[in-house]
C-alpha positions, 0 to 999 in steps of 0.5 A: 380404501381399506381392503381394496385390491392394490393394482399396478399397471406396467405398459410402455404405451401411455394411452393403453395404461391410461385407458386401463387406469381410468376404467379400474378407478371406477371400481370402489374395490380397486386401488390403482397404486401406480403406472410404470413403463417397463419391466425394469421399473416394475422390478425396481419398485415392486417391493416398495409398492407391494401390489396385489396384482400387476397388469404387465405388458408382454413386450416392453423395452429395457426388460420384457414382461416374461423376465420381469415376471420371474424376477418379481415373483422371486422377490414377492411370491404372493403377487398375482401377475396378469399379462397384457398382450396383443398376441393370442397364440398358444406359444405366447400364452403358455410361455407367460404361464410357465414363467409364473403369470396367473392370468393372460388377457388380450388388450382388446378385451371388454373393459369388464373382463379386466376386472374379472381377471383381477378378481379371479387371480385374487382368488388364487385361480388362473384366468385366460381371456376369452380370446386366449387359446389354452396350451399350458404345458409347452414341450420342446422337440425332444419332449422336455418342457423348455427352461425359462430365461432365468432357469437358463441363467441359473443352469449356466451358473450351476454348470460352472460348479458354483454352489447355491450360495454363490449363485444366490450372491451373483444374482442377488436372490435368496439361496431358497430361490436358487434351490427352487429353480434348481429343483425345477430345472432338474424336473424339466430336464429329467436330471437328478444330479448336479453332474447330470446338469453339468453334462447337459449344459456341456452337450447343449452348449450352455457353457458357451452361452447358447440357448437351453431347451428352446 
């Protein structure tokens, strides 16, 4: 199946996963390379499986779809992630997109729409299913874009005075990935210095492990 799009399905509901797989296997240009049941399995196996597209459930045990999306894209930035969900609220959709997902489809979409979503993200374009309302830039009450859970973790590390190299070692990611997160955190919070990040973390209780920007 040379040239076929390699698709990984990650969903903790066997009937859903099996249904999607049976649909996709009818297309000659799609190769379903696996079906996993939670985000942690996806994180653990994604580098060996090397999918082009991951159809990823939002709500799963062990590790949810949002956290899995962030970690997977740190390790394999070229992977296209399409979130599968039963939720059509703008909050869910915008949160998934802010975490790096390229597509968002509801589980009750017509079967051909799943194929359309895969084809669209493979071309590098974002795909929102018909039932998904568009809200692409969520803001907090103070007008700031909220930090993702991964960015909150990295902010906590930085606020403790750790270097990019130390943060990278603690989280088992590359220094370049830490630098990217650090840049995004500064942009979202409108802060230009490390001292400013530390002050923000202290003022918002990050150093005590409370939420940031949510």
